C-alpha positions in Angstrom: -93.2 54.3 109.0 -97.1 52.7 108.9 -94.9 49.3 109.6 -94.1 50.4 112.8 -97.7 52.7 113.4 -99.2 49.1 114.1 -96.7 47.2 115.8 -96.4 49.3 118.2 -100.5 49.8 118.5 -100.6 46.6 118.9 -98.2 46.6 122.0 -99.5 50.1 123.4 -102.9 48.4 123.0 -102.5 44.3 123.9 -104.6 42.8 122.0 -106.9 45.1 120.0 -110.0 44.9 117.6 -108.7 44.9 113.8 -111.3 48.1 113.5 -108.9 49.8 116.6 -106.2 50.2 114.7 -107.6 52.5 111.9 -107.7 55.5 114.3 -105.1 54.8 116.0 -102.4 54.7 113.7 -104.5 57.6 111.6 -104.7 54.9 108.3 -107.7 53.7 106.5 -108.8 50.7 107.5 -108.0 49.2 104.0 -104.4 50.7 104.8 -104.2 48.5 108.3 -105.2 45.7 106.5 -103.2 45.6 104.1 -100.1 46.0 107.0 -102.2 43.4 110.0 -102.3 40.6 106.7 -98.3 40.4 105.4 -97.4 40.6 109.4 -100.1 37.8 110.4 -98.2 36.0 106.8 -94.5 36.8 109.1 -95.1 35.7 111.9 -95.3 38.9 113.7 -99.1 39.1 114.2 -101.2 36.6 114.5 -105.6 36.8 114.8 -106.8 36.2 119.0 -110.1 36.2 117.7 -111.2 39.1 115.8 -108.5 40.9 117.8 -105.3 40.9 116.8 -102.0 39.9 118.7 -98.2 40.8 118.7 -96.2 38.0 118.2 -92.2 37.3 120.4 -91.1 37.9 116.7 -93.1 40.9 116.5 -91.5 42.1 119.2 -87.9 41.7 118.1 -88.8 43.4 114.6 -90.8 46.0 116.2 -87.4 46.4 119.1 -85.7 46.6 115.5 -87.8 49.6 113.6 -87.8 51.3 117.3 -84.0 51.9 118.2 -83.6 52.5 114.4 -86.5 55.6 114.8 -83.9 56.5 118.2 -81.5 57.1 116.1 -82.7 59.9 113.8 -85.2 61.5 116.6 -83.3 64.9 118.1 -82.1 63.2 121.9 -81.3 66.3 122.9 -85.0 67.8 121.4 -86.6 65.3 122.9 -85.3 65.2 126.1 -86.2 68.5 126.7 -90.1 67.9 125.9 -90.5 65.1 128.2 -89.3 67.4 130.7 -92.3 69.6 130.7 -94.2 66.8 130.0 -93.7 65.5 133.5 -95.6 68.7 134.8 -98.5 68.2 132.6 -98.5 64.4 133.0 -98.6 65.5 137.3 -101.6 67.6 136.6 -103.1 64.7 134.7 -103.0 62.3 137.4 -104.3 64.2 139.9 -107.1 65.2 137.3 -108.0 61.7 136.6 -107.5 60.4 140.6 -109.8 63.1 141.2 -112.3 62.6 138.7 -112.3 58.7 139.7 -112.3 59.6 143.6 -114.0 62.5 145.9 -111.5 64.4 148.6 -108.9 61.1 147.6 -111.3 58.6 149.0 -114.8 58.2 148.2 -115.2 56.3 145.1 -116.9 59.3 142.8 -120.4 57.2 141.7 -120.4 60.4 139.0 -124.3 61.7 140.5 -122.4 64.8 141.2 -123.4 66.5 138.8 -121.5 70.4 139.3 -118.4 67.9 140.3 -118.4 65.9 137.0 -118.3 69.4 134.7 -115.7 71.1 137.3 -112.9 68.0 136.3 -114.0 68.6 132.4 -113.5 71.9 132.7 -109.8 71.4 133.6 -109.3 68.7 131.2 -110.3 70.8 128.9 -107.7 74.4 130.1 -105.0 71.3 130.8 -105.8 70.4 127.0 -105.4 73.3 125.6 -102.1 75.1 127.6 -101.0 70.9 126.5 -101.2 71.7 122.8 -98.2 74.2 121.8 -95.7 70.8 124.0 -98.0 68.3 121.7 -97.3 70.1 119.0 -93.8 70.4 119.9 -93.5 67.0 120.1 -94.1 65.5 116.7 -92.4 67.7 115.0 -90.0 66.0 117.4 -91.3 62.6 116.2 -93.7 62.3 112.5 -94.4 59.6 114.0 -96.7 60.9 117.1 -98.8 63.7 114.6 -101.5 61.3 115.2 -102.1 62.4 118.3 -103.2 65.9 118.1 -106.6 64.3 116.7 -106.9 61.3 118.7 -106.8 63.7 122.5 -108.9 66.5 120.1 -112.3 63.2 119.5 -111.9 62.6 123.6 -112.2 65.5 124.7 -115.0 66.3 121.9 -116.7 63.3 123.1 -116.2 64.5 126.7 -117.8 67.5 126.1 -120.7 66.1 124.5 -121.3 64.3 127.7 -120.1 60.8 127.1 -118.2 61.1 130.1 -117.0 57.4 129.2 -114.4 59.0 126.7 -112.3 60.5 129.9 -111.1 57.1 131.1 -112.4 54.3 130.0 -110.2 51.4 129.2 -109.8 49.6 126.2 -111.6 52.9 123.8 -109.5 55.7 122.8 -110.0 57.7 126.3 -108.5 60.7 127.0 -106.7 58.7 129.4 -106.0 56.0 127.3 -104.6 58.4 124.9 -102.6 60.1 127.1 -101.1 56.9 128.5 -99.8 55.9 125.1 -98.0 59.1 124.4 -96.3 59.5 127.4 -95.3 55.6 126.6 -94.3 56.2 123.1 -91.7 59.6 124.7 -90.2 56.8 127.7 -89.5 55.1 124.6 -87.9 57.5 122.4 -85.9 59.0 125.1 -84.9 55.1 125.9 -85.6 55.3 129.6 -88.1 52.4 130.6 -91.4 52.5 132.5 -89.9 50.9 135.2 -87.7 53.5 135.9 -89.5 56.6 135.5 -92.5 53.9 138.1 -89.3 55.1 140.4 -89.3 58.2 140.3 -92.8 58.8 140.3 -93.6 60.1 136.9 -95.0 57.0 135.9 -98.7 56.5 135.6 
């Protein structure tokens, strides 16, 4: 499972820094380093300056691991949870739109603290209501057990005043973690992002 965690995180994040792999996988830095070095040697990962990159061989290896994981997951329970997730996903997408745009058209320059705080409170409310479903999801797919902590960490930073953790790219912001969880659910269910986007369910 540790192997799939590291390779999948490299895929989801594109070219993550080595330091970004530990918090996203739930492994220690030393554990990640051992796995990364092993996959460097196998040709599954390659260094890209201070970052790592999944190779074509690594993607093929990951596809095998993910297919095996799908076989061991209760697909009926997963699809039921995914359908529940869709409602939360629509709500979250609207929340992020409201964070980025005022009245759907004017870019939010974040000068209106009261406006931003209302959205932070909406995120907090969504987070609390989403927690039971997230717990259910991690019970179905144990590899995803790192997600509650990642969500909680991002929300804590937002609520402490660092609003960049709402939707900052290339960081474990709330939006980044949500996007990656959605990708995981799509993959575990054997669906495709293209099909989900066409159905209006992908971000």
